[in-house]
N, C-alpha and C positions, 0 to 999 in steps of 0.2 A: 267528429274525426280529429285526431291529433295532427296538427300541422307539422311538417318536417322542415327544419331549417335548411338553408342552402349549405351543402357540404363542400369543403375545399378538396383539392386534389389529394389522392392517397399518397402517403409518404412511402418512398422506396429507398432502400440503401443501395447505392451504386458505387462501384469502384472504378477508378479511372482506367484500369486495365480492361475491364469489361466494355467500357465505351469504345476503347481503341479496337477491341476485337470486333465489335459491331461495325466500326468504321471500315475495317479491312474487308468484311463481308460485303460491304456496300460499294466497293471500288468498281465492280463490274456493272453496277446498276446506275450509279449517279454519273453525271457529266463532270468533267475535270474542274470546271468553275464552281459547281455546287459542292464537290468534294473538298475543294480548297477552303471554302467558307465554313463547312462543317468541321474540318480539321482545326481551323483557327478558333472556333467556338469551344471545342473540347479542350484545347490547350489553355484557353482563358479560364475555363472552369477548373482545370487542374491547378493552375496558378493560384486562383482565389482560394481553393480548398486548402492548399499548403499554407497560405498566409493566414487563413482563419484558424488553422490548427496551431500554428506557431505564435501568432500574435492576436489571440482572442481578445486581449484587453483593448486593442486598438479599435475594435468594433463595438465591444461591450460598453465602453465609456460613452462614445457618441450616441449609442442607442438609449442610454439612460438620460442623456441631455435632451434628446428629442421626445421620448415618451415618459420620462420620469422613472425614478427608482422606487419601487414599493418599499423595500427594506433591505438592509445588509445583515439582518440577523442570521446567525449560523444555521438555524433550523430551516430558514427559507432558502438559503444558498445551497446547502448540501443535504437537506432533508433531516429527518428526525433521528436516524440511526446514529449510533456512537461508534467511533473508532476504538480499537483495542487499547491504545495508549491512554486516551481520555477516560475510557470506562474503567481501566485499572487504577487510575489515579484518584478516582472518587469525585465527589461533587460537594459544593458548599451548600446545597439545598437540603441536605439531610438524606436519610436512608430511602425515603419514599421517592425522592427526586421530583416531587410535585412543586411547581413554582407558586409561591404565595401571590394571591391577587393583590395588585397595587391599590392602595387607598387613594382617594381624591378623584375618582372617576364617577360620573353620574351627575345627578342634580346637585346644585350648590345649596348648602344650608344657609341659614340666616347669618351664622358666624363668618361666612365667606365675604359678606358685604361690609368689609372694614371701613370703606369710605362713605358708606350710606349715612344719611341723617338719622339720628336715633330719637324717636318720639315716644315718650311714656304715656300710655293711655290708662287712666284710673277707671275703676269700675263706677258706673253711673249711680248705683244705688247702695252698694255695700262698702264697708270700711273694716279695717282690722278690729276684731272684738265684737262686731255686730252679731246678733242672733241669727242662726241659719234660717232662711225663709222656707226651707223645705221640711226639715224635721222639727224645727222650732225648739230644739233641745240644746244643741251644741253652738259653738261660736266659730266664726270664719276668721282665718288668718291668711296673710299674703304668702304665696308660694315663692320659693327661691327661683324657680324657673318660670318665667312668664310665657303665655301663649304668644307666638310670633306670627306676624303677617308681613310679607314682603311685597311691596309694590314698586315697579320700575316705570319711570316715565321718561320720555324723550324731550330733549331741548336742543337748540342749536349749539354747536361748539363754542361760539362766541355770541353773547347777547349784548344788546345795546339799550341804553335808557336815555330818553330825551327829557330833560328837566326844563319845563316852561316856567321861568322865574318871572313873577308878576312885576310890572313896572308902573309906577305912579308919577304923574307930573303935576307940578304946581301951576295953576292957571294965572298966578301973579308973576312969580319970578322965573317960571318955566324950568325949574330944577327937576330932574328926573331921579326918582328913588327906586332902586332895583332890589328885589328880595335876595337875601343871602342864600348861597348854595347850601344844601343839606349837609349836616356834619359827616365827615369821612369821605365825601365825594372826590375831593382833590381837584387839581387844576389840569391834569393831563387827560387828553382824550383817550389814550390807550394806557391802561394802568398795568401793574405788575402781573395780574392774572391773564390779561390779554397776551402779553409777551410770552408768558409761560405756556399757555395753551397753544399758541402758534408754534413755538419751538418744539413742544412735545409732539404735536401732530406732524411737523415737518421732519425733524431729526430723530424722533423716537418711533414714529409709526409709518414713516415713508410717504406722507401725503404732500405732494408738491404744492407750492404756493398757488398755482393757477387752478388746481382742483378745489382747494379750499375757498378761493375767491369765487368760483362758480357755485359752490354749495352755499356759501353765505349770501351770495347775490340772489339765489333762488328763494332764500328765506327772508328776503327783504332787509338785509344788513350788508351794505356795500363794504367790501374789504379787498381792495385791489392788491395784486401781487407785489408791486413796488412798495406799497405801504407796509405789507407784512415784513418785507426785508428790512425796511427802516426800523421797525419795531424790534425785531430780534437782534439787529446789529447794535442798537442802543442798549438793549438788555445785556448783550455779551460783554460790554465794557464794565457793567456792574458785577458780572459773574466771574470776571477774570481772577480776582484774588483767591476764590475757592478753587478754581481750576488749577492755578499755580501750586496751591498747597497739596492738592491731590497728586500732582506730578512729583512733588518733593517727597511725600510720604510713600508713593509707589517705588521710588528709588531705594527705599530702605527695606524692601520686601525680602522674604526668605526664598520664595519661588517666583520666577517671572516667566510668563508664557508670552510668546510673540509669533506673529505671522502677518502676512499682508495679502491684499487683494487689489486687483487693478481698479483704477478710478479715472475719471476724465475731468480735466479743468480746461475750459475753452481758452483761457488766457495763455496757458502754456502750450496750446496747440498752434498758436500764431507763429509765423516764420521768425526765426531769431535774427537779430541784426549783427550777431557776432560772426567771426570768421568761420566760413563754412568748413574749412579744413580742420578746425578744432573739434575733437570728439566731445559730444554732449549727450547725456542720457536723455532719451526721448520718452521713456515710460513715466506714468504717474501712478502712484500707489496709495492706498490707505492702509496704514499699519495699525494693528490691534495689539495692545500690550495689556495683559492682566497680571497684576502683582498681588500676591497673597502673603499675609503675615498676621499671626495671632488671631486667625479666624476671620480676618477682614480681607475683602477683595476690592481692588481698585482697577477699573477698566479705563484705559487711555486710548485715544485715537489721534493719529497724525497723518495728514494727507499732503503729498508733494512728491518730489523727485526721489527722495531717499527711500532705501529699502528698510525692511524690518530691523535688521541688525544695526544699521546706522542710527535709526531712531532710538533703539534700545541703548546704544552708546551714549546718546545725548541725555537720556533719562538717568542712566547709572552714573553719569558725571556728577550728579547731585547726591550721590550716596556717601554716607559718613565714612571717613577714612578708617575708623576702627572696626568696621563690620567686615566679616569674612565674605568671600564671594558667594553670591546666591546661586541656586539651582536654576538653570535655564531650560525650559521645555519648548521644543519646536520640532518641525519636521527637518529632514536632512538637507534642505536646500541651502546652498552657500550664502544666499542673500540674508538668511536669518541670523547668521553669525558674523556677517561683514561689519567690522567696526572695531574700535580700540576699546575693549572692555574685557574683564575677566569674569568668567562664570564656570559652574560645573555643568557640563552639557548633558542633557537627557533628550533622547529622540522619541517621537510619538509612535507607540505600538499600533495605534489605529491606522496610521498611514501605511505601515508595513503590512498590516492585516489586509488592507483594502487591495493590495496587489494580488493576494491570493483569491480574494473575492472576484476580482476581474477575470481570472482564468479558471474559475471553478467549473464552468461548463465543459471545458476541454480536459481538465485534470481533476475529476471529482474525488477520487480516492485520496490522492496526495493532499489536496486542499482540505478535505475533511479532517485529516489528521491534525493539521496546523490550526485550523479554525476552531475545532472542538477543544483542543488543548488550551488555546488562548481564551476561550470562553470560560473554562474552569478557573484560569488565572483572574479574570475579571470578576467571577463570582466570589473569589477570595477577597478581592479588594472591596466588593460590596459588603461583605461581612465586616471588614475592618471599619468601614464608614458607619454601618448600622450599629455596631457596638461602641462607636466613638473612641477608638483606640488612639493613644498618643502616637506621634511619629515614630518613637522608638519601639513601642509595642507593635505597631503596624509593620515595621521593618522586620522584627523577629518573626512575626506571623507569616510574612511573605517568604522569608528565608526557610521556614519550616515547611510551608505548604506549596509555595509557587516555585521555589528554586529547583526542586526535582523536575517539575514540568518543563520549565525553561531549559534545563539541562537536556531533557529528552528531545526537545525541539532542536537545540543546537547540534546534537549528535545526528539527528535525522537529516538536517540540512547538509551537514558535512558528508554523510554517506551518499546522498543523492548526486553530489557533484564528483566526489572522489571515485565512486564506483561506477560513474558514467550511466546512472539510471535516468538522468534528465539532461537534455540538450541545453547547454548554458545560454544559447541565444534564443531559446523558446520563451514563451510568456512565463511559464513556471520557473525556468532557469533564471530569468531576470528577477522574479520575486524572491527566489532563494538568495541570489547574489546580493540584492539590496539588504536583506535581513542579516546576512553574514557580515557584510561590510560595516554595518552600523550596530553590530551586536552589543558592544560595550555601552553605547549610549542608550540603546533600547532596554537594557537590563539594569539601568542605574537604580531603579526602585528596589533592587536586591542588595544594594550596598550603601545607599544614602538615606537617612531618615527624612521623610517628607517628600521624596521624589515621586512625582505622579507617573501614571502609566501612559497618558496621552495628552494631546493638546486640545482636547474637545472644548475646554473652558474658553480658550481664545477663539476657537472656530465659531462658537455660539455668539461671542461678543461681536465678531466681524459681520454677523448677519445684519447688524444695524446699518453698517456701511453698504452692504450688498443690497439691502432693501431700498436704501436711498438711491443707489445706482440704477436699480431696476425701474423705479418709478420716476425719479427726477432726471435720470440719465447722466447728469453732469453737474459740476459747479461752474459758475461763470468766471470767477476770479479766485486767486489764492486767498484773498481775504475772506471770501465766502466759504472756502473750504475750511479755513481756520475757525470761523464761527460755527460751522457744522461740527467740527471736531470737538469744540468746547461743549456744545449742547449734548452731543452723544456721550461724552465723558461723564458729565454730571448726571444725565438721565440713566445711563446703564449702571453706573456705580450705585446710584440710589436703588435701582431695581435689584441689584445683587444683594442689598441689605434689607430688602423688603420694605423700603421706605417709599412713600408716595412721591414720585418725582415732580408732580405738579406742585404740591405743597412745598416741596424743598426749593424749587426754583423761585416760587413766590417769596418765601422767607429770605432767601439770599438777596433778592432785589430790594425788598422793603427795609432790610437792615444792612444795606451794603456798607455803611460807614463802620458799623461794628465788625462786619466780616473783614474789612480791610485791616482793622486793628489787630484782631486775633483770629485769623482764618482757620487755625487748627481746631477751634471750638465750634466751627460751623461745617463739619463734615457730615455726610448722610447718616452716620451711626451715632452722632452725639449732639447734633444741632438742637434736638428737641429739649435737651436739658437747659439750654440758654433761652430758647424761644418761649418755654413755659412761663418763666417769671415775667418776660416782656409782655405777654398777652394778658397775664393776670394782674399786672400793675405793680408787682413786687420789685424789689431792687435786684436786677439780674447780676451774675458775676461777670466781670470784665474779662 
C-alpha cells in the first residue's frame, strides 16, 4: 500500500472585503471582547498583505538569506515562456534556441591534473623496433598517446621531517663531531613552502589558524596558531615588493572594477581616546579592486575604514599622467565613487536586474519583459567573448544587436511611470526608478569600447574576503588585516591567470632579493620566464 505523506492546509484565495463581511455577520454571535480581538487580527492581516504586495523585495531578500537562493536565472524566476519583445528580438543561440551543453562538467581527465607528478612507465619487455610477440611479423613502435593511470593520495597539509644527525665524541680530547645537515635542508624550521601553504589555506581557502592547528595536531605535527601567524607575517615582508608592483600596474588598467564588503578588526572596535564630539567613521570594510589591461587581470584587496572609492583613489594616484581616464565599473552606491579621481563611470546591470528579480513574484508579467530582454543582451555579450572580438568589434556588435533591445527597455520603463501603470513607491516602481536614474551609466557598453556589462568580476573576487569573514570572523589588528590583504592579492591574481598560487608564493620568497631588484619580472603571468633559468642553472636575465 502506498503511504500518503502529510498534506498541508489547502490554499484559499481570500479578499480582505470577504473577511470583513464575515466579521459583520459574526457581530451578533461573538462577545465584544472576542470581536475586538478578531477585528485587530484581520486589520493586521490586511496591513501585512498590502506591505507584501508593495514591498515584496523586503521579504524576498531575507528569505534568501535564511534559506538560500537556488538561482537567479531568468527561466527559474519567471518561467520558460518568452515575452513578445524578447521573442521578436531573436536570440543569440541560433534558430533552434537550444542551449549548448557547457564543457568541463563530469569526470576530470588526466590533463586536468596539471599539478600532479608525472611518472613515465616504460614497457617491461618491449622497446621500439622489437618484433611483435603476437603476430611475430611486424614491429612495435611507441604511440604518441600513452595509456594514463591517475592515482590520488592524501597527505597532511604540512609535513615535518626530523633529522637525527649522528654525533661522535673523542674519548681523549672529548671533542664532539656532528654530522652535517643534508644538502638543501636549510637552517629555518619553517621554510618557504610552509609559509606558502599556511597563507594559502588561511587567506585563499578561509581555514582559520586554530582549525589548521587542530588538524595538524591530530596528525602528530604540532602547529600552534601563534606560530602560524609568525610564519605568515615574516613571509609577508618578503612578498611586499611583488604586492607593491601589482598595485602600481593595476593603476595603469583600462577598466577598473571596485566594490566593498563589511569586515571586522578587533583593534578598531576598541573605544577611541579621541574627543567623543568629533565625528569618526565606525565601519570597517574590505575593498576589492580588479584592474584589467591587455588581457591581464589584477585583484587588489584593502581592509580598513576607507570605502571602495577612497581606496580606488589611492590606487589611481599611481597612474601615469599621460594615460586617459579608465572605465570604472561598480554599482550605484556613492561609496564606490567617493574620492578624488577621474574615471568614465559604468554601473552594473546585474544590480539593476536583481531589483526586478526581487519583485518578480508580485509582478511576474512586467518583470518577465525586462529579465528576458536583458537575457538576450547577455547572450550577445557571450557571443562576443566566444568569438574573441576586439573591444571595437564588440562595441559595434552590441550597437547593432543590443542597442535596439536596451532602447525597448528604456521606452517601456518610461511608459510605466508616465502612464501611471505602476505605483512609483511599489517594489516594481523602485526597480524602474533605479534603472531610469542610472540609465547612462548602465548603458556605457553601447558607447565605450571595452565597457563591461556588470561588476561580477569584482563580486567574485570579494568572495575571498567574505570566506575569511565567515570562517575566521575578524582580524585582530590592522597589521593582521594588511597581511591578509597582501596574501589575498597575490593568491587571487595568480588564480586569475591560471598560475599555481602555492608555487608562485614559494618562488617569491626563495628569490626575494631578485624580486626586490626587478619586481615587474616576477608577476604571476611572467615569473616562470625568470624562474626557469634559475632552476636549470643557466644565467637568468636580471
